Each structure stands twice: as C-alpha cells, then as structure tokens.
C-alpha positions in Angstrom: 26.0 -10.8 -9.6 23.9 -8.8 -12.2 20.3 -9.4 -11.6 17.2 -8.0 -13.3 13.7 -9.0 -12.6 10.5 -7.7 -14.4 7.0 -7.9 -12.9 5.7 -4.8 -14.7 4.2 -6.8 -17.6 5.2 -10.5 -18.3 7.3 -12.1 -15.5 11.0 -12.1 -16.8 14.5 -12.8 -15.0 17.9 -12.0 -16.3 21.0 -13.2 -14.4 24.4 -12.1 -15.8 22.8 -11.0 -19.0 21.1 -14.2 -19.6 17.4 -14.5 -20.0 16.1 -17.3 -17.6 13.5 -20.0 -18.8 11.0 -19.6 -15.7 9.1 -22.7 -16.8 5.4 -23.6 -16.1 2.9 -20.9 -14.9 2.9 -22.3 -11.4 6.5 -22.1 -11.2 6.4 -18.4 -12.3 3.8 -17.8 -9.7 6.2 -19.0 -6.9 8.9 -16.6 -8.2 6.3 -13.7 -8.5 5.3 -14.2 -4.7 9.1 -14.1 -3.7 9.8 -11.0 -5.9 7.1 -9.2 -4.3 8.9 -9.6 -0.9 12.5 -9.7 -1.9 14.9 -10.6 0.9 11.9 -11.6 3.2 10.9 -15.1 4.2 7.7 -16.0 2.5 5.9 -18.7 4.4 5.1 -21.9 2.5 1.4 -21.7 3.6 1.3 -18.2 2.0 2.7 -19.6 -1.3 0.2 -22.3 -1.3 -2.8 -20.0 -0.8 -1.1 -17.7 -3.4 -1.2 -20.4 -5.9 -4.5 -22.3 -5.0 -6.5 -20.0 -2.9 -7.8 -20.4 0.7 -10.2 -23.3 -0.1 -7.9 -26.4 0.6 -10.6 -28.5 -1.3 -9.2 -26.9 -4.4 -5.5 -27.8 -3.4 -3.4 -30.6 -5.0 -2.7 -33.7 -3.0 0.7 -32.5 -1.9 0.8 -28.7 -2.2 3.9 -28.2 0.1 5.8 -30.9 -2.0 4.7 -29.1 -5.1 6.0 -25.8 -3.8 9.3 -27.4 -3.1 9.5 -28.9 -6.7 9.0 -25.4 -8.2 11.6 -23.9 -5.9 14.1 -26.6 -7.0 13.4 -25.9 -10.6 13.6 -22.2 -10.3 17.2 -22.6 -8.7 18.3 -24.4 -11.6 16.6 -21.9 -14.0 18.2 -19.0 -12.2 21.5 -20.8 -12.1 22.6 -18.6 -9.0 23.6 -20.8 -6.0 22.3 -19.3 -2.8 19.7 -17.0 -4.4 16.7 -18.9 -3.5 17.0 -20.6 -0.1 14.6 -22.7 2.1 14.3 -21.3 5.7 12.2 -22.0 8.7 8.7 -22.6 7.2 9.1 -20.9 3.9 11.4 -19.7 1.1 13.6 -16.3 0.6 14.8 -14.8 -2.5 17.9 -13.1 -1.5 17.9 -10.3 -4.1 18.1 -6.5 -3.4 15.0 -4.6 -4.0 16.7 -2.4 -6.6 16.9 -5.5 -9.0 13.2 -5.7 -9.3 11.6 -3.2 -11.7 8.6 -2.8 -9.3 10.7 -1.1 -6.6 12.6 1.0 -9.0 9.2 2.2 -10.4 7.7 3.0 -7.0 10.8 4.9 -5.9 10.6 7.1 -9.0 7.0 7.7 -8.5 7.3 8.6 -4.8 10.2 11.1 -5.7 8.0 12.6 -8.4 5.0 13.2 -6.2 7.2 14.7 -3.6 8.5 17.2 -6.3 5.0 17.7 -7.8 4.7 21.2 -6.6 8.2 22.3 -6.1 9.5 21.2 -9.5 6.9 20.1 -11.8 9.2 19.7 -14.9 11.5 17.3 -13.0 8.3 15.4 -11.6 7.0 15.0 -15.0 10.3 13.6 -16.3 10.6 11.0 -13.4 6.9 9.9 -14.0 7.5 9.5 -17.7 10.5 7.4 -17.0 8.8 5.2 -14.4 5.7 4.7 -16.5 7.9 3.8 -19.3 9.3 0.8 -17.5 5.8 -0.9 -17.8 5.8 -3.6 -20.6 2.1 -3.5 -21.3 -0.7 -2.6 -19.0 -0.9 -5.8 -16.9 1.6 -6.5 -14.2 2.6 -10.3 -13.9 0.9 -11.0 -17.0 0.0 -14.6 -17.5 0.9 -15.6 -13.9 -1.8 -17.6 -12.2 -3.1 -17.7 -8.7 -5.0 -15.2 -6.4 -1.9 -13.8 -5.1 -0.7 -12.6 -8.6 -4.2 -11.3 -9.2 -4.3 -9.2 -6.0 -0.9 -7.8 -6.8 -2.2 -7.0 -10.5 -5.3 -5.1 -9.0 -3.0 -3.2 -6.5 -0.5 -2.2 -9.2 -3.0 -1.4 -11.7 -4.7 1.1 -9.2 -1.1 2.5 -8.5 -0.5 2.9 -12.3 -3.6 4.8 -12.8 -2.9 7.1 -9.9 0.6 7.8 -11.3 -0.9 8.4 -14.8 -3.3 10.9 -13.3 -0.4 12.7 -11.7 1.5 12.8 -14.9 -1.3 14.3 -16.8 -2.1 16.7 -14.1 1.4 17.9 -14.5 1.1 18.2 -18.2 -1.9 20.6 -17.5 0.0 22.5 -15.0 2.8 23.0 -17.6 0.4 24.2 -20.2 0.8 21.0 -22.3 -3.0 20.4 -22.6 -3.0 19.7 -26.4 -0.3 17.1 -25.8 -2.3 15.6 -23.1 -5.7 15.6 -24.8 -5.5 12.4 -26.9 -4.1 10.0 -24.2 -6.5 11.5 -21.7 -9.5 10.7 -24.0 -8.2 7.2 -24.3 -7.8 6.9 -20.5 -11.3 8.3 -19.9 -12.7 5.6 -22.3 -10.8 2.8 -20.4 -12.1 4.2 -16.9 -15.5 5.3 -17.7 -16.4 5.9 -13.9 -13.1 7.4 -12.6 -13.8 10.9 -11.7 -10.2 12.2 -11.5 -9.5 10.9 -15.1 -12.7 12.7 -16.4 -11.8 15.8 -14.5 -8.5 16.0 -16.3 -10.0 15.2 -19.6 -12.6 18.0 -19.2 -9.9 20.4 -18.2 -7.7 19.5 -21.4 -10.8 19.8 -23.6 -11.8 23.2 -22.2 -8.2 24.5 -22.5 -8.1 23.3 -26.0 -11.1 25.5 -26.8 -13.5 22.5 -26.7 -16.1 23.7 -24.2 -19.1 21.9 -25.7 -17.3 18.6 -25.9 -16.3 19.1 -22.2 -19.7 19.7 -21.1 -21.1 16.6 -23.2 -18.3 14.6 -21.6 -19.5 15.6 -18.0 -23.2 15.0 -18.8 -22.0 11.3 -20.0 -20.1 10.9 -16.8 -23.1 12.1 -14.7 -25.4 9.6 -16.3 -23.0 6.7 -15.9 -22.4 7.4 -12.2 -26.3 7.7 -11.7 -27.1 4.6 -13.6 -24.3 2.2 -12.4 -23.5 3.6 -8.9 -26.5 5.7 -7.9 -24.0 8.6 -7.2 -23.6 12.3 -8.4 -20.3 13.5 -9.5 -18.0 14.6 -6.7 -17.4 18.3 -6.0 -14.2 18.6 -7.7 -15.5 17.6 -11.2 -18.9 19.2 -10.7 -17.4 22.5 -9.8 -15.2 22.3 -12.9 -18.2 21.7 -15.1 -20.0 24.8 -13.7 -17.0 27.0 -14.4 -16.8 25.7 -17.9 -20.5 26.2 -18.4 -20.1 29.9 -17.2 -17.0 30.5 -19.4 -14.8 31.2 -16.4 -11.0 30.8 -16.6 -10.0 27.6 -15.1 -6.5 27.1 -13.4 -4.4 24.3 -14.9 -4.6 22.2 -11.9 -5.9 21.9 -8.4 -3.4 23.2 -5.8 -5.0 21.4 -2.8 -2.2 20.1 -0.5 -1.6 16.4 -0.7 -0.6 15.4 2.9 1.9 12.6 3.3 2.1 12.2 7.1 2.7 8.3 7.4 5.8 7.4 9.5 8.3 5.1 7.9 7.1 1.5 7.5 8.9 -1.2 9.6 11.0 -3.3 7.3 11.0 -6.5 9.3 7.2 -7.0 10.2 6.6 -10.8 10.3 3.7 -12.9 10.9 0.9 -10.6 9.9 0.4 -11.5 6.3 -3.3 -12.7 6.8 -4.2 -9.6 8.7 -2.6 -7.4 6.1 -4.6 -9.2 3.3 -7.8 -8.8 5.3 -7.3 -5.0 6.0 -6.1 -4.5 2.3 -9.3 -6.1 1.0 -11.5 -4.0 3.2 -9.7 -0.7 2.3 -9.4 -1.3 -1.4 -13.0 -2.5 -2.0 -14.5 0.9 -1.5 -18.1 0.1 -2.6 -20.3 2.9 -3.8 -20.8 5.5 -1.2 -18.7 3.7 1.4 -15.9 5.1 3.6 -14.4 1.9 5.1 -12.9 1.7 8.7 -10.6 -1.0 9.7 -9.9 -1.2 13.5 -6.9 -3.1 14.9 -6.7 -4.1 18.6 -4.7 -6.3 20.7 -2.8 -6.5 24.0 0.0 -4.0 24.7 3.1 -5.0 22.7 1.4 -6.9 20.1 2.3 -4.3 17.4 -1.1 -3.1 16.3 0.4 0.4 15.8 3.1 -0.9 13.6 0.6 -3.1 11.7 -1.6 0.0 11.0 1.3 2.0 9.5 2.2 -1.0 7.4 -1.2 -1.6 6.1 -1.4 2.2 5.2 1.9 2.0 3.3 0.5 -1.1 1.4 -2.7 0.7 0.2 -1.4 4.2 -0.1 -1.5 4.0 -4.0 -5.3 3.6 -3.7 -5.5 7.0 -2.0 -3.6 9.4 -4.2 -4.9 12.6 -2.6 -2.9 11.9 0.6 -2.6 10.2 3.9 -3.3 11.8 7.2 -1.8 10.4 10.4 -2.1 11.0 14.3 -0.7 9.2 17.3 -2.5 10.1 20.5 -4.2 13.3 21.4 -7.6 14.7 21.7 -9.8 14.5 18.7 -10.4 18.3 18.5 -6.7 19.0 18.5 -6.0 16.2 16.0 -8.8 17.5 13.6 -7.4 21.0 13.7 -4.0 19.7 12.7 -5.6 17.7 9.9 -7.3 20.8 8.8 -3.8 22.7 8.6 -2.3 19.7 6.7 -5.3 20.1 4.2 -4.6 23.7 3.6 -7.2 25.3 6.1 -6.4 27.6 9.1 -9.3 26.7 11.7 -10.7 29.6 13.4 -9.8 30.1 17.1 -12.5 28.8 19.4 -14.2 26.8 16.7 -16.2 23.9 18.3 -15.9 20.1 17.5 -19.0 20.1 15.3 -17.6 23.0 13.2 -14.1 21.6 12.9 -15.7 18.2 11.9 -17.9 19.7 9.4 -15.1 21.6 7.7 -12.9 18.6 7.7 -15.4 16.5 5.8 -16.0 19.2 3.4 -12.3 19.4 2.5 -12.3 15.6 1.9 -15.3 15.5 -0.2 -14.4 14.3 -3.7 -11.0 13.3 -2.7 -9.4 9.8 -1.8 -7.5 10.3 1.5 -6.4 7.6 4.0 -6.6 8.5 7.7 -4.6 6.5 10.2 -5.4 6.9 13.8 -3.3 5.5 16.6 -4.6 5.7 20.1 -6.5 8.9 19.5 -9.1 9.4 22.3 -12.6 9.3 21.1 -11.8 8.9 17.2 -15.5 9.4 16.1 -14.9 13.0 15.1 -12.0 11.9 12.9 -13.8 9.5 10.8 -14.5 11.1 7.6 -17.8 9.2 6.4 -16.9 10.7 3.0 -17.1 8.3 -0.1 -13.7 7.5 -1.2 -11.9 8.0 1.9 -11.0 5.3 4.5 -9.6 5.0 8.0 -7.4 2.6 9.9 -7.7 2.7 13.7 -5.3 1.3 16.2 -5.9 0.9 19.8 -9.6 2.2 20.1 -12.2 0.6 22.2 -14.5 -1.7 20.1 -17.6 0.6 21.0 -15.9 3.7 19.5 -15.9 2.3 16.0 -19.1 2.2 13.7 -21.0 -0.9 13.5 -19.9 -1.9 9.9 -16.2 -1.4 10.8 -13.8 -4.3 10.0 -12.3 -5.4 13.4 -9.1 -7.3 13.3 -7.5 -8.9 16.5 -3.7 -8.6 16.7 -2.4 -11.2 18.9 1.0 -12.7 19.9 3.1 -14.2 17.1 3.3 -17.8 16.2 6.7 -19.4 17.7 8.2 -19.6 14.2 7.4 -15.9 13.3 8.9 -14.9 16.8 12.1 -17.0 15.8 12.1 -15.1 12.4 11.8 -11.8 13.8 14.7 -12.4 16.2 16.7 -13.8 13.3 16.2 -10.8 11.2 17.4 -8.3 13.9 20.1 -10.4 15.6 21.4 -12.4 12.6 20.2 -15.8 11.6 23.5 -17.6 12.4 23.5 -16.3 15.9 20.1 -17.3 16.7 20.5 -20.7 14.9 23.2 -21.6 17.6 20.9 -21.6 20.5 17.5 -22.9 19.7 16.6 -23.7 23.4 17.6 -20.3 24.7 15.7 -18.6 21.7 12.6 -20.5 22.5 12.8 -19.5 26.2 13.5 -15.8 25.3 10.4 -15.8 22.8 8.2 -17.3 25.7 9.6 -14.8 28.2 8.4 -12.0 25.8 5.1 -13.6 25.4 5.7 -13.8 21.6 4.7 -10.1 21.5 6.6 -8.3 18.6 7.3 -5.1 20.6 8.9 -6.9 23.5 10.7 -9.3 21.1 12.1 -6.3 19.0 13.3 -4.7 22.2 15.1 -7.9 23.4 16.6 -8.5 19.9 17.8 -4.9 19.7 19.4 -5.2 23.1 21.1 -8.5 21.9 22.2 -7.0 18.6 23.8 -4.1 20.5 26.0 -6.6 22.5 27.8 -9.0 20.2 29.6 -10.5 23.2 26.3 -11.8 24.7 24.8 -15.0 23.9 21.0 -15.5 23.7 21.3 -17.4 27.1 23.1 -14.5 28.5 20.0 -12.2 27.6 17.6 -14.8 29.0 19.7 -14.8 32.4 19.5 -11.0 32.5 15.9 -11.0 32.1 15.6 -13.7 34.8 17.8 -11.5 37.2 15.4 -8.5 36.6 12.4 -10.6 37.4 
C-alpha cells in the first residue's frame, strides 16, 4: 500500500494517492502521536496526557473512550484495514518510518551532517532537499495538545540547527552574498541565538559590510545583557574582534563536531514518562545553566540504554556534538574527550589542567555529554552554559545539588509483556499468557534480563515460553 504522512507543517495523510479527511482536531492529535512513534505501541494513558495534559481535572468524563472513538474514526478515514490496531493497553500505527516525512527529513539531515566536512557540496544539497520538505515553519500546525506542542518545540529547534548548518556550508563554499538576506531574516526571527548571529556577522563582513556587522554585534550584545544578563559567547565575540581589526576571517569554524553516541535501542518500552522528564530538563537550558540529569536504578534496570535513548531524543538541541563514555577513570575519559574536540592533551597533564582545557573547548558551544558508569564523573561535568550532561550509574553524591535525579526501576507487567512480544513475536507470546507472566516475574521485570531471555527464546523457535521457564528453573 502506498502511504505518505506529513507532519512537517499541517498534518496530512495520503493512502493510495487519496488525501484522507482526518477529521476533528483531537482526532488529528491522536494520529500525530502515533505517527511520531510509527510501528510502536503508544499507551492509551500517554495519548490521554498528550491530548489533555497531566492534570486529570481537565480530562473529559471518559478520556479512554474518547481515544477509542478517535481511533475508530481514523481507521475509517484511512480506509486501510490493519493499519491502526489496538494492542495491550494502547494503539499501534503499523506504518514504515519511511512513509512519514519527519523520518525521511531526519535521515537526510543526519547524512548531510556526516558529510559536512568531507563533501560540503553534497551536504548542502541534502540539507536543501530536507529543509524543502517543510510545508511552513510549524510542524503539526493546528494539532492541539501538549504532546503536539512538545513535538513542535523539538522539531523547531532541530530545524533551526539544520538551517545553521546549511548557511554555514554556504559560507564555507563562498556563497556569502546568496546567504546574506536569508541569514538577516533568521537573525530577526531569533534575536538571541548566537550561532545565527555569528553566521550573519560573517556573511556581512565577507560582503564588505564591516560596519553593519559590528553594529549587529553591538545589538546582540545589548539584547543578551538586557534579557539574559549574559555576554556573547567566545565564538561570536572573537569574530567581532577580528572584524574590528580588519583581519581575514575563515569562511567557517573548523572545530570538530564529535558524534560518539552508540546506536539507540529500537524497542525501548515503558520509559515514556522518564524520557519526557529528562527531555524537559535538558531542553530547558535557562540562562547560564548547564543541566545535569542523573539516571540510577538496580542492575538490569536499563539505565544505560535509557541514557543513550534520551541523548538521541535531544541531540538536535546540541548541534555542536555529543560526547560519550562508558566506564573508565575521569582523567582518561577527559583526555579522550579532548582528542575528540580536536585537542592533543599534553603528556603528564593533571586533572585540573585537563578539566580547564576541556571547559575552554566547550565554551560557546552546545555539546551533550553522556557518561555511563564513569568513576568520579565530577571532572567531566562541563559547567558551561549551553552544554548538558546525562549520567547513568553514578552515586547520588557524585552529582551536583541541582541535578535532576530520575529513578529507573523495573517495568510494569504490561510493559514487560510488550518488550517480550517485540523481540520474540506477538503471536508466540500471546499463546502462553501464564508462562509469559512467570517468565517476566523470574526476570524481576528488569529490561536487561527480559531482553536476554527474549533473545534466547527468539533464537530457539522450537522452544515454548514454558520451556524457557523450565530451563531457568533447572539452572536455579
């Protein structure tokens, strides 16, 4: 079946070339929530909160029933049997990610960023095509509810980061005259965004407009001081000094952009609330802040996987890169981070010297740091405005007092069932509900143990779930 869903603008759906009438705004909000997680089970309680918020006093009389009604009407509107299905505690829209414009866009942006330094012409072409898929500046335009609003904010931040890379490439390729007018419009739209203004200043200067560039810098400096109580960051301030001195300015920064995150886990379940809390803390970035989110839980709870998942979810907010370390001593880790940032640490350098240079290299940049089981992580907390840290497995006392601490516990039984079904297969799990419940209990509802058990079962198609339970019992 030919499917095409659009969220980068007004919500639209086409099935077999036919534009679907998606109905009332709340009905469209249900479809939007399912499209943001294609092929995944979206719990009903998440849909309820996504439409009406977390305050149940504002919910309608029968929110679950209303969700069911919206889902029924969407099935009729899409006219594609089996596309939208009810499952254990939620709904799933069984469509490939490639049928949603958002995921085609994100794949093109990721490819462009990877090619940014090796093939800037191809990277610019890819970004132009990706940004051209937006049908207006607002994603999910007209879709109500807090879930849609959060998605709009996240996608708007990602779009701005992609635009910055696009215009940075224009300047790298000597197309400053072409970039000048759109950069001016972007600077007016984002009066406090330092990267936008750095690019605008550079375009002005390279077009022979040094006085206008310095006037624009002074305007930025006054706004930052008046509204945020901050001075401009090192990157834009140094550019202004070079313009003031009439020095030649390279077309673009050549600072490395590390992308060290391991792959995301595609079948993470039961952690939507924790992900939302972590995203909220990491994206807020109040003036002068460098937020820290700590994730901790018993062995097997999946805090490490959750840290990586959260980092992938917010990486658009940190366009200057992501640093990642699993285990190791702080001095060795910070030395590795310095190399990833383009610095060769001196032999015999002490922790204080390494930490100071690390913070200098992060100044004026937006970098996300992910630490998993690193001993004594204090040295690796940047404490630089615009940067943020996700820490998994650290002792509570190792984090600063204002860190956001999130407890990662066992899964709820229905989430454990869903995880097993995703790995082993829904039909195979559905046949043995009692054995599945016993297996989940034997694993303590811990995702790492459940994943190990499910992988063992998936590799042995001749086994039943009861066989695996018996095998565990024999080992015990």
